[in-house]
C-alpha positions in Angstrom: 43.2 16.3 37.1 42.7 19.3 34.8 45.6 21.7 34.6 47.4 23.7 31.5 50.3 25.9 32.1 52.2 25.6 28.8 51.7 24.8 25.2 54.7 22.3 25.3 54.6 20.6 28.7 54.2 16.9 27.9 50.8 15.9 27.4 48.7 13.7 29.7 45.2 14.1 28.9 43.3 15.3 25.9 40.0 15.8 24.1 39.5 15.0 20.6 36.4 13.9 18.2 37.0 11.1 15.4 35.3 12.3 12.2 31.5 10.8 12.4 29.3 10.2 9.8 28.0 13.9 9.7 31.0 14.6 8.1 30.2 12.7 5.0 27.0 14.3 4.6 28.3 17.7 3.9 26.9 18.7 0.3 28.9 20.9 -2.0 25.8 23.5 -1.7 25.9 23.8 2.2 29.9 23.4 2.5 30.7 27.0 3.3 27.8 27.6 5.6 29.0 24.5 7.6 32.6 26.4 7.5 34.1 23.9 4.8 35.9 24.9 1.8 35.0 21.4 0.1 33.3 18.3 0.7 35.5 15.4 2.4 36.1 12.1 1.8 34.8 10.2 4.9 36.5 6.8 4.1 40.0 8.0 3.7 40.1 11.2 6.3 39.2 8.1 8.8 41.1 5.0 8.2 43.8 6.6 6.1 44.6 10.0 8.1 42.7 10.7 11.4 43.3 7.4 12.7 46.9 7.6 12.5 46.4 10.8 14.8 44.7 8.5 17.5 47.2 5.9 17.4 50.0 8.1 17.8 48.2 10.1 20.7 47.6 6.7 22.3 51.4 5.6 21.9 52.4 8.9 24.0 49.6 9.1 26.7 48.2 5.6 26.6 50.5 3.1 25.6 49.1 0.0 26.8 46.1 0.6 24.6 48.0 0.0 21.4 51.4 -1.3 21.8 51.7 -4.9 20.3 48.1 -4.6 19.2 48.3 -2.4 16.1 48.0 -5.6 13.5 44.5 -6.8 15.2 43.4 -2.9 15.6 43.6 -2.3 11.7 42.6 -5.5 10.6 39.8 -4.8 8.1 37.8 -7.8 9.8 37.4 -5.5 12.6 36.0 -2.5 11.1 37.6 0.3 12.8 35.5 -0.6 15.9 38.9 0.4 18.0 38.1 4.0 16.9 34.4 4.2 17.4 32.9 5.7 20.4 29.8 3.7 20.1 31.2 0.6 19.7 31.5 -2.3 22.2 35.1 -2.6 21.2 36.0 1.1 21.3 39.6 2.0 23.2 37.9 3.7 25.8 41.0 5.4 27.2 40.9 7.7 30.0 43.7 9.8 28.7 42.8 10.3 24.8 38.8 11.2 25.6 36.3 11.3 22.7 33.6 14.1 23.0 31.0 11.6 22.0 31.8 8.9 24.4 31.8 11.6 27.4 28.5 12.8 25.9 27.3 9.5 25.9 28.2 8.9 29.7 26.2 11.7 30.8 23.4 10.8 28.7 22.6 7.6 31.1 21.3 10.3 33.5 17.6 10.3 32.4 16.8 13.7 34.2 20.0 15.1 31.9 18.8 12.9 29.2 15.7 15.2 29.1 17.2 18.3 29.5 19.8 17.9 26.9 17.4 16.7 24.2 14.8 19.5 25.2 18.0 22.2 24.7 18.9 20.8 21.4 15.4 20.4 20.0 14.8 24.0 20.7 18.1 24.8 19.2 17.2 22.8 16.2 13.9 23.7 16.0 12.5 20.0 16.2 9.1 19.0 16.2 7.7 17.4 19.3 7.4 14.0 17.3 11.1 14.4 16.7 12.3 15.2 20.4 10.1 11.8 21.0 12.1 10.1 18.7 15.4 11.1 20.3 14.1 10.5 23.8 13.7 6.9 22.7 17.1 6.4 21.9 19.8 4.5 24.2 22.4 6.8 25.5 24.8 5.6 23.0 22.8 6.0 19.8 21.5 9.4 21.2 25.0 11.0 21.8 25.8 9.8 18.0 22.5 11.1 16.8 23.1 14.5 18.5 26.2 15.2 17.0 25.9 13.5 13.5 22.4 14.7 12.9 21.5 11.1 11.8 19.3 8.4 13.4 20.4 4.7 13.6 18.4 4.2 10.3 20.5 7.0 8.7 17.7 9.3 8.5 18.6 12.5 9.1 16.8 15.0 12.0 18.9 18.0 11.6 22.3 19.2 10.1 25.4 17.9 11.3 28.4 19.4 13.4 31.2 18.5 11.2 33.4 21.1 12.7 33.5 19.2 15.8 36.8 17.1 14.9 38.1 20.8 16.1 37.8 20.4 19.8 40.2 23.1 20.3 37.5 25.7 19.7 35.0 24.2 22.0 37.3 25.2 25.1 40.5 26.0 26.6 42.3 25.1 29.8 43.8 28.0 31.6 45.9 26.7 34.4 43.1 25.1 36.5 40.3 27.0 34.9 38.3 25.8 31.6 37.1 28.8 29.5 34.3 28.0 27.3 33.7 29.0 24.1 31.1 31.3 22.1 31.2 30.3 18.6 30.9 33.1 15.9 29.2 30.9 13.5 25.7 29.2 13.8 27.2 25.9 12.3 29.1 25.7 15.6 26.3 26.6 18.3 25.1 22.7 18.7 29.0 21.9 19.5 28.9 24.7 22.0 25.8 23.1 23.7 27.3 19.6 24.1 30.4 20.5 25.1 29.0 22.9 28.0 26.8 20.0 29.0 29.9 17.6 29.4 31.9 20.2 31.0 29.5 21.2 33.8 28.0 17.5 34.2 30.8 14.5 33.6 32.5 13.2 36.4 35.8 14.3 35.0 34.7 17.6 35.9 32.9 17.6 38.9 35.7 19.2 41.1 36.1 22.2 38.5 32.4 23.4 38.1 33.2 26.3 39.9 36.2 27.0 37.4 34.4 27.1 34.4 34.5 30.6 32.9 31.6 31.6 30.3 31.5 35.0 28.6 27.9 36.5 28.1 26.6 39.2 25.8 26.2 42.5 27.6 23.1 43.3 29.1 20.4 44.6 26.6 22.5 43.4 23.8 19.5 42.0 22.3 18.0 45.7 21.7 21.0 46.7 19.6 21.3 47.0 15.9 23.4 47.7 13.0 27.2 49.0 13.8 26.5 49.4 17.6 25.3 45.8 17.7 28.6 44.6 15.9 30.7 46.4 18.4 29.4 44.7 21.0 29.3 41.4 19.9 30.5 38.7 21.9 31.9 35.9 20.0 35.0 33.6 21.3 36.9 30.4 19.8 39.4 28.3 21.6 41.6 28.5 18.3 42.4 32.1 19.5 43.4 31.2 23.0 47.1 29.8 24.1 48.0 29.2 27.4 51.7 29.6 26.8 53.2 30.1 30.3 51.8 29.8 33.9 51.5 33.5 34.1 50.7 34.8 30.4 47.7 33.7 28.2 47.9 34.8 24.7 44.4 35.7 23.3 43.6 36.6 19.5 41.0 39.1 18.1 40.2 37.5 14.6 37.5 36.5 12.4 35.9 34.5 15.4 36.6 36.1 18.4 35.6 39.7 19.1 37.2 42.6 20.9 34.4 42.7 23.4 35.0 39.0 24.2 38.5 39.9 24.8 37.7 42.5 27.1 35.3 40.2 29.1 38.1 37.2 29.1 40.8 39.7 30.6 38.2 41.1 33.2 37.2 37.5 34.4 40.7 36.0 34.6 42.0 38.9 36.2 39.3 38.8 38.7 39.7 35.3 39.6 43.6 35.8 39.7 44.1 33.0 37.2 46.7 34.7 35.4 49.2 37.5 35.8 49.2 38.7 32.1 47.1 38.6 29.0 48.6 39.4 25.6 46.5 40.3 22.9 47.3 40.1 19.4 44.7 41.4 16.6 45.1 39.8 13.1 43.2 40.4 9.7 40.0 39.5 10.2 40.0 36.8 7.2 39.2 33.4 6.4 43.0 32.7 5.6 43.8 33.3 9.2 40.8 32.1 11.1 42.5 32.0 14.4 45.9 32.8 16.0 46.8 29.0 15.9 46.8 29.1 11.8 49.3 31.9 12.2 51.6 30.6 14.9 52.1 27.7 17.4 54.9 26.8 19.9 57.3 24.0 19.3 59.6 24.2 22.2 60.1 27.1 25.0 62.5 28.8 22.8 61.4 27.7 19.2 58.0 28.9 17.2 56.4 28.0 13.9 55.2 31.4 12.0 53.7 32.4 9.1 56.3 34.5 7.4 53.5 37.1 6.2 53.3 38.4 9.7 57.0 38.6 10.3 59.0 41.5 11.5 61.2 41.3 8.1 58.0 41.2 5.9 56.0 43.7 7.8 58.9 46.5 8.1 59.1 46.2 4.3 55.4 46.6 3.8 55.9 49.6 6.1 58.7 51.1 4.0 57.0 50.9 0.6 53.5 52.1 2.3 55.4 55.0 3.6 57.2 55.4 0.2 54.2 55.4 -2.0 51.9 57.1 0.8 49.7 54.2 0.4 47.0 53.2 3.0 48.3 50.5 5.4 47.4 46.9 4.3 45.4 44.6 7.0 48.7 42.8 7.9 50.7 45.8 8.5 47.7 46.9 10.8 48.4 44.2 13.2 48.4 45.1 16.9 49.7 43.6 19.8 49.1 44.4 23.7 49.8 43.0 26.7 47.8 43.7 29.7 49.2 43.0 33.5 46.7 42.6 36.3 47.0 45.5 39.0 48.4 48.0 36.0 46.4 50.3 34.2 48.8 51.1 31.0 49.1 48.3 28.6 52.5 47.4 27.0 52.7 47.1 23.3 54.9 44.8 20.9 55.4 46.0 17.2 56.0 42.7 16.1 55.0 39.1 16.9 58.5 37.8 17.3 59.1 40.4 19.8 56.1 39.1 21.6 57.2 35.5 21.4 60.5 36.4 22.5 59.5 37.8 25.5 57.6 34.7 26.5 60.2 32.4 25.7 63.1 34.6 27.6 61.2 36.0 30.2 57.8 34.0 30.9 59.9 30.4 30.3 63.1 31.2 31.4 64.9 30.1 28.1 68.3 29.6 28.5 69.1 29.6 24.6 68.3 32.4 21.9 64.4 32.1 20.6 64.0 30.5 17.1 61.6 30.8 14.5 60.6 28.3 11.7 58.5 29.9 9.2 55.9 28.4 6.7 57.1 27.0 3.7 60.6 28.2 4.5 59.2 31.4 4.0 59.7 31.4 0.4 56.7 32.2 -2.1 54.1 31.0 -2.9 55.0 27.8 -0.6 54.7 29.9 2.6 51.1 30.8 1.7 50.3 27.6 0.1 51.4 25.7 3.1 50.0 28.2 5.9 46.5 27.4 4.3 47.4 23.5 4.9 48.3 24.1 8.6 52.0 24.1 8.3 51.7 26.4 11.5 49.2 24.7 13.4 50.8 22.1 15.0 50.2 20.1 18.5 53.1 20.0 20.8 52.9 16.3 22.7 56.1 17.3 24.6 58.5 19.9 24.3 60.2 19.3 21.0 58.0 16.5 19.9 55.0 18.2 17.3 52.4 17.0 15.0 52.0 18.3 11.4 50.5 17.4 7.9 52.8 15.7 5.6 51.9 17.7 2.8 53.8 20.9 4.3 57.2 19.4 3.2 59.0 23.2 2.6 58.0 23.7 6.3 59.2 20.3 7.1 62.6 21.0 5.3 63.0 24.2 7.5 62.4 21.8 10.6 65.2 19.6 9.5 67.7 22.3 9.2 67.2 22.9 13.0 68.1 19.3 13.7 64.8 17.8 13.9 63.9 14.3 12.8 61.0 14.3 10.0 59.1 11.0 10.1 55.9 9.7 8.8 53.2 8.8 11.3 53.1 5.0 10.0 56.9 4.9 10.1 56.9 6.1 13.6 54.7 3.5 14.9 56.5 0.7 13.4 59.7 2.0 15.1 57.7 2.2 18.7 56.4 -1.2 17.8 59.9 -2.8 17.0 61.5 -1.1 20.1 63.7 1.0 17.8 62.2 4.3 19.1 60.5 5.2 22.6 57.8 7.8 23.1 59.3 8.5 26.3 62.7 9.4 25.1 62.0 10.8 21.6 63.1 14.5 21.2 63.3 17.1 18.5 60.8 15.3 16.1 57.9 16.4 13.6 55.7 13.8 13.3 54.1 13.8 9.9 50.5 13.0 9.4 48.8 12.0 5.9 46.8 14.8 5.2 45.0 14.9 1.9 41.6 15.0 3.4 42.4 16.3 6.8 44.0 19.5 5.1 40.9 20.3 3.1 39.1 20.6 6.3 41.1 23.4 7.2 42.3 22.5 10.7 45.6 20.8 11.4 46.6 18.8 14.9 46.4 21.7 17.2 42.7 22.3 16.1 42.0 18.9 16.5 42.7 18.8 20.2 41.8 20.2 23.5 44.4 19.3 26.3 43.1 19.1 29.7 46.3 18.3 31.7 50.0 18.7 30.8 52.9 18.1 33.0 54.8 21.6 34.2 57.6 22.4 31.8 60.8 21.6 33.5 
């Protein structure tokens, strides 16, 4: 089943992608072209950090895969085989799904294999000889190669797609539909190709093919040039889409998602009657705020974590100073929020982000308690900016009130603690699950802290690293 109607309903099924060997081949000269600020230590990001993310997800979503087995799973003699989609000892959970494993399954169809290889070779300008090499690989090795760019002998055929660990961006589940992305950057186009083949052809999604939504360029877009082409550009990434309530979708206009794409999203969703409202949030098109989920995410129906630079208090102060000194408005103070309602011609405007989020909590999610905001870095300079950069606002809710964050954002964690949250390291939580001291089914109001020295340098948090495809309805 595929269905997501909120950001905080109990997570039942999610798509991820463990860091593959391509991430370890990013060189300094190509880092920014491939959307990285720095080169990442592959060994540590896997074994010391991301593996905890996988184990936490499995403990909540597919407990039998890990309960009582952690010592064996992480025994150095087993060489992390449990986490590798191309190995016979891979966990093969049908709740925590890896894109590489899903791709390998559809590549068993010879006709589809030929089509996918031909498409990717065209995209990557491969030679005919390189195409033949790919076709000679079995489905498991081929899936690995198409993502990492490297053959089994470690020879590289084309560039890796190191951003594939951020599966949120490949698509978003909107009730029982899936909106597919159209990436802004060339470095992510192969991800989009792979994801679309998986969504259209994997048996998991077979019943939902008519519920896949793609946003295309305008007719004759290829004839446009200059500012006219920029105005008509259509790009979309999943970090700018949040399914916050069954009737309300949040969409961001950002560095990666264009206004024209948002117009098309609204038209497509209203035409299909998928949602009643689409709330659009325009943020500065800056690398600091790639997507709206780097600025805020939801913790509970009445609680959000938010970057203070976009808070009502700071924007009001900026507005006063700009008027006093007759200065041009800053990008932050030009933030615009509009809500479009199906069947109504006039949009509703919200002056501040907190106003919109409060409206969602109180009116769309029927919260019986006042809406609360936790601010990045406790809203104290310079920690608010430092911790937003390392994804303090980019949290994945496993269920209402239980979220995954990064351990380096300790000022933000202090803010959670002041709100009554348990703050616990991922390794300690797993031990307490194993001993029975804590139970994932009864855990409440908890911030789980992932080790994050390398993960945070990749510029994406737990929200970015997950694409939920099934959540329980929020009770």
